[in-house]
OpenMM code with the backbone's topology and positions (N, CA, C; nanometers):
from openmm import Vec3, app, unit

residues = "MET ALA GLU THR LYS THR GLN ARG LYS ARG THR ILE HIS ILE GLU ASN THR GLN PRO ASP VAL VAL THR ARG LEU ILE VAL SER ILE VAL GLY VAL ALA LEU THR ALA SER ALA PHE GLY ILE TRP LEU VAL PRO GLY ASP ILE ARG TYR PRO GLU MET SER LEU LEU LYS LEU GLY LEU SER LEU PHE MET LEU LEU SER GLY LEU CYS CYS LEU THR VAL LEU ARG ARG".split()
positions = [
    Vec3(9.5746, 14.7308, 13.9813),
    Vec3(9.6642, 14.6689, 13.8872),
    Vec3(9.5946, 14.6625, 13.7515),
    Vec3(9.6658, 14.6975, 13.6481),
    Vec3(9.6072, 14.7006, 13.5138),
    Vec3(9.6018, 14.5597, 13.4556),
    Vec3(9.4965, 14.5334, 13.3801),
    Vec3(9.4820, 14.4016, 13.3166),
    Vec3(9.5697, 14.3943, 13.1925),
    Vec3(9.6294, 14.2804, 13.1745),
    Vec3(9.7067, 14.2603, 13.0525),
    Vec3(9.6177, 14.1973, 12.9474),
    Vec3(9.6704, 14.1839, 12.8280),
    Vec3(9.5921, 14.1287, 12.7175),
    Vec3(9.5515, 13.9841, 12.7423),
    Vec3(9.6359, 13.9092, 12.8123),
    Vec3(9.6045, 13.7678, 12.8352),
    Vec3(9.5020, 13.7501, 12.9454),
    Vec3(9.4831, 13.8514, 13.0317),
    Vec3(9.3892, 13.8390, 13.1417),
    Vec3(9.2476, 13.8820, 13.1039),
    Vec3(9.2326, 13.9527, 12.9957),
    Vec3(9.1001, 13.9990, 12.9554),
    Vec3(9.0179, 13.8828, 12.9009),
    Vec3(8.8940, 13.8838, 12.9370),
    Vec3(8.8041, 13.7823, 12.8836),
    Vec3(8.7417, 13.8354, 12.7556),
    Vec3(8.7442, 13.7542, 12.6556),
    Vec3(8.6857, 13.7951, 12.5293),
    Vec3(8.5510, 13.7269, 12.5136),
    Vec3(8.4539, 13.8046, 12.4790),
    Vec3(8.3198, 13.7527, 12.4601),
    Vec3(8.2876, 13.7541, 12.3119),
    Vec3(8.2451, 13.6406, 12.2647),
    Vec3(8.2066, 13.6287, 12.1247),
    Vec3(8.0555, 13.6171, 12.1196),
    Vec3(7.9938, 13.7063, 12.0490),
    Vec3(7.8491, 13.7039, 12.0339),
    Vec3(7.8148, 13.6371, 11.9010),
    Vec3(7.7436, 13.5271, 11.9106),
    Vec3(7.7001, 13.4550, 11.7913),
    Vec3(7.5503, 13.4743, 11.7781),
    Vec3(7.5127, 13.5279, 11.6653),
    Vec3(7.3707, 13.5492, 11.6421),
    Vec3(7.3041, 13.4170, 11.6070),
    Vec3(7.1871, 13.3982, 11.6572),
    Vec3(7.1110, 13.2769, 11.6293),
    Vec3(7.0293, 13.2983, 11.5018),
    Vec3(7.0955, 13.2854, 11.3897),
    Vec3(7.0278, 13.3067, 11.2622),
    Vec3(7.0032, 13.1734, 11.1947),
    Vec3(6.8921, 13.1632, 11.1309),
    Vec3(6.8582, 13.0439, 11.0555),
    Vec3(6.9086, 13.0592, 10.9123),
    Vec3(6.9502, 12.9489, 10.8492),
    Vec3(6.9929, 12.9592, 10.7092),
    Vec3(6.8742, 12.9962, 10.6200),
    Vec3(6.9059, 13.0583, 10.5088),
    Vec3(6.7987, 13.1007, 10.4203),
    Vec3(6.7372, 12.9813, 10.3478),
    Vec3(6.6348, 13.0071, 10.2720),
    Vec3(6.5554, 12.9012, 10.2087),
    Vec3(6.6372, 12.8232, 10.1067),
    Vec3(6.7204, 12.8924, 10.0311),
    Vec3(6.8004, 12.8251, 9.9278),
    Vec3(6.9004, 12.7294, 9.9911),
    Vec3(6.9645, 12.7721, 10.0980),
    Vec3(7.0608, 12.6861, 10.1671),
    Vec3(6.9921, 12.5640, 10.2258),
    Vec3(6.8765, 12.5849, 10.2877),
    Vec3(6.8023, 12.4717, 10.3449),
    Vec3(6.7594, 12.3744, 10.2364),
    Vec3(6.7193, 12.4253, 10.1207),
    Vec3(6.6776, 12.3390, 10.0101),
    Vec3(6.7944, 12.2568, 9.9570),
    Vec3(6.9078, 12.3213, 9.9394),
    Vec3(7.0252, 12.2505, 9.8866),
    Vec3(7.0729, 12.1438, 9.9840),
    Vec3(7.0797, 12.1774, 10.1123),
    Vec3(7.1263, 12.0805, 10.2121),
    Vec3(7.0285, 11.9638, 10.2245),
    Vec3(6.8992, 11.9924, 10.2152),
    Vec3(6.8026, 11.8824, 10.2242),
    Vec3(6.8081, 11.7932, 10.1004),
    Vec3(6.8297, 11.8499, 9.9829),
    Vec3(6.8426, 11.7679, 9.8616),
    Vec3(6.9675, 11.6815, 9.8689),
    Vec3(7.0775, 11.7389, 9.9158),
    Vec3(7.2013, 11.6614, 9.9305),
    Vec3(7.1822, 11.5505, 10.0329),
    Vec3(7.1138, 11.5791, 10.1423),
    Vec3(7.0894, 11.4781, 10.2451),
    Vec3(7.0044, 11.3629, 10.1950),
    Vec3(6.8984, 11.3948, 10.1210),
    Vec3(6.8126, 11.2889, 10.0660),
    Vec3(6.8883, 11.2083, 9.9617),
    Vec3(6.9675, 11.2766, 9.8783),
    Vec3(7.0438, 11.2062, 9.7740),
    Vec3(7.1481, 11.1125, 9.8346),
    Vec3(7.2172, 11.1576, 9.9377),
    Vec3(7.3169, 11.0713, 10.0021),
    Vec3(7.2528, 10.9522, 10.0714),
    Vec3(7.1399, 10.9765, 10.1366),
    Vec3(7.0718, 10.8667, 10.2057),
    Vec3(7.0175, 10.7648, 10.1060),
    Vec3(6.9603, 10.8118, 9.9960),
    Vec3(6.9104, 10.7198, 9.8942),
    Vec3(7.0245, 10.6458, 9.8248),
    Vec3(7.1369, 10.7136, 9.8047),
    Vec3(7.2520, 10.6487, 9.7411),
    Vec3(7.3127, 10.5417, 9.8300),
    Vec3(7.3027, 10.5601, 9.9611),
    Vec3(7.3564, 10.4589, 10.0527),
    Vec3(7.2835, 10.3263, 10.0367),
    Vec3(7.1534, 10.3341, 10.0123),
    Vec3(7.0783, 10.2103, 9.9894),
    Vec3(7.0870, 10.1656, 9.8438),
    Vec3(7.0952, 10.2617, 9.7531),
    Vec3(7.0994, 10.2294, 9.6107),
    Vec3(7.2285, 10.1649, 9.5656),
    Vec3(7.3360, 10.1845, 9.6395),
    Vec3(7.4637, 10.1257, 9.5999),
    Vec3(7.4589, 9.9724, 9.6067),
    Vec3(7.3677, 9.9199, 9.6879),
    Vec3(7.3559, 9.7752, 9.6995),
    Vec3(7.2708, 9.7152, 9.5871),
    Vec3(7.2046, 9.7991, 9.5087),
    Vec3(7.1263, 9.7490, 9.3957),
    Vec3(7.2142, 9.7167, 9.2756),
    Vec3(7.3334, 9.7746, 9.2718),
    Vec3(7.4268, 9.7483, 9.1633),
    Vec3(7.4899, 9.6119, 9.1874),
    Vec3(7.4806, 9.5242, 9.0903),
    Vec3(7.5380, 9.3902, 9.1124),
    Vec3(7.6902, 9.3974, 9.1244),
    Vec3(7.7421, 9.3235, 9.2193),
    Vec3(7.8862, 9.3191, 9.2413),
    Vec3(7.9460, 9.1913, 9.1850),
    Vec3(8.0745, 9.1923, 9.1737),
    Vec3(8.1449, 9.0747, 9.1244),
    Vec3(8.1727, 8.9820, 9.2423),
    Vec3(8.1327, 8.8566, 9.2290),
    Vec3(8.1474, 8.7598, 9.3379),
    Vec3(8.2941, 8.7236, 9.3599),
    Vec3(8.3747, 8.7407, 9.2578),
    Vec3(8.5156, 8.7018, 9.2689),
    Vec3(8.5962, 8.7948, 9.3579),
    Vec3(8.5453, 8.9140, 9.3862),
    Vec3(8.6185, 9.0123, 9.4665),
    Vec3(8.5389, 9.0449, 9.5941),
    Vec3(8.5605, 8.9681, 9.7002),
    Vec3(8.4841, 8.9935, 9.8230),
    Vec3(8.5213, 9.1257, 9.8912),
    Vec3(8.6413, 9.1783, 9.8612),
    Vec3(8.6781, 9.3056, 9.9232),
    Vec3(8.5956, 9.4217, 9.8694),
    Vec3(8.5326, 9.4028, 9.7546),
    Vec3(8.4437, 9.5063, 9.7019),
    Vec3(8.3192, 9.5207, 9.7894),
    Vec3(8.2743, 9.4123, 9.8492),
    Vec3(8.1599, 9.4204, 9.9403),
    Vec3(8.1951, 9.5012, 10.0650),
    Vec3(8.3174, 9.4855, 10.1131),
    Vec3(8.3617, 9.5637, 10.2273),
    Vec3(8.3728, 9.7117, 10.1908),
    Vec3(8.4204, 9.7396, 10.0714),
    Vec3(8.4285, 9.8767, 10.0245),
    Vec3(8.2896, 9.9380, 10.0089),
    Vec3(8.1967, 9.8611, 9.9541),
    Vec3(8.0596, 9.9091, 9.9400),
    Vec3(7.9950, 9.9335, 10.0764),
    Vec3(8.0253, 9.8486, 10.1727),
    Vec3(7.9717, 9.8657, 10.3069),
    Vec3(8.0230, 9.9946, 10.3703),
    Vec3(8.1529, 10.0178, 10.3608),
    Vec3(8.2101, 10.1399, 10.4168),
    Vec3(8.1582, 10.2650, 10.3478),
    Vec3(8.1471, 10.2604, 10.2165),
    Vec3(8.0970, 10.3747, 10.1412),
    Vec3(7.9505, 10.4012, 10.1709),
    Vec3(7.8719, 10.2963, 10.1822),
    Vec3(7.7298, 10.3162, 10.2103),
    Vec3(7.7081, 10.3674, 10.3524),
    Vec3(7.7883, 10.3221, 10.4483),
    Vec3(7.7768, 10.3752, 10.5846),
    Vec3(7.8167, 10.5225, 10.5905),
    Vec3(7.9209, 10.5585, 10.5176),
    Vec3(7.9631, 10.6981, 10.5121),
    Vec3(7.8548, 10.7849, 10.4490),
    Vec3(7.7965, 10.7388, 10.3390),
    Vec3(7.6918, 10.8173, 10.2733),
    Vec3(7.5668, 10.8262, 10.3597),
    Vec3(7.5323, 10.7182, 10.4288),
    Vec3(7.4152, 10.7194, 10.5150),
    Vec3(7.4334, 10.8173, 10.6310),
    Vec3(7.5476, 10.8120, 10.6967),
    Vec3(7.5722, 10.9033, 10.8079),
    Vec3(7.5810, 11.0484, 10.7618),
    Vec3(7.6435, 11.0716, 10.6480),
    Vec3(7.6528, 11.2078, 10.5951),
    Vec3(7.5151, 11.2612, 10.5577),
    Vec3(7.4346, 11.1783, 10.4946),
    Vec3(7.2999, 11.2201, 10.4569),
    Vec3(7.2124, 11.2484, 10.5765),
    Vec3(7.2219, 11.1644, 10.6783),
    Vec3(7.1429, 11.1879, 10.7993),
    Vec3(7.1898, 11.3117, 10.8751),
    Vec3(7.3195, 11.3385, 10.8717),
    Vec3(7.3701, 11.4615, 10.9337),
    Vec3(7.3174, 11.5845, 10.8600),
    Vec3(7.3127, 11.5777, 10.7284),
    Vec3(7.2585, 11.6898, 10.6511),
    Vec3(7.1112, 11.7115, 10.6833),
    Vec3(7.0378, 11.6046, 10.7038),
    Vec3(6.8956, 11.6193, 10.7315),
    Vec3(6.8675, 11.6637, 10.8754),
    Vec3(6.9496, 11.6211, 10.9695),
    Vec3(6.9240, 11.6578, 11.1081),
    Vec3(6.9761, 11.7974, 11.1419),
    Vec3(7.0741, 11.8464, 11.0700),
    Vec3(7.1259, 11.9799, 11.0983),
    Vec3(7.0206, 12.0857, 11.0628),
    Vec3(6.9272, 12.0537, 10.9782),
    Vec3(6.8241, 12.1481, 10.9405),
    Vec3(6.7171, 12.1633, 11.0471),
    Vec3(6.7101, 12.0715, 11.1394),
    Vec3(6.6050, 12.0753, 11.2415),
    Vec3(6.6405, 12.1661, 11.3583),
    Vec3(6.7606, 12.2148, 11.3654),
    Vec3(6.8028, 12.3013, 11.4773),
    Vec3(6.7561, 12.4418, 11.4572),
] * unit.nanometer
topology = app.Topology()
chain = topology.addChain("A")
for resn in residues:
    res = topology.addResidue(resn, chain)
    for name in ("N", "CA", "C"):
        topology.addAtom(name, app.Element.getBySymbol(name[0]), res)
C-alpha cells in the first residue's frame, strides 16, 4: 500500500550552531541593562500620594528582571 502525504514522517534537522560573537555581545549587554534597570527603577523617588505607582513599578521591575535573566541564561546553552 502506498503512503499518503499525511502518513509520511517528516524529519527536521536542526543544526546545533552557536550564535556569533556580535549576537552574544548584544544579548549580554541587553540582559545586564535590563537586570540593572530592574533594581535601578526603585532608586527613582516615587510620589507617596499614588500607591498604585508602586504596584506598577513592582510589575515593571519583575518583568525587566526576568527578561534580563532570560537573556543572560540563554547564552549559557
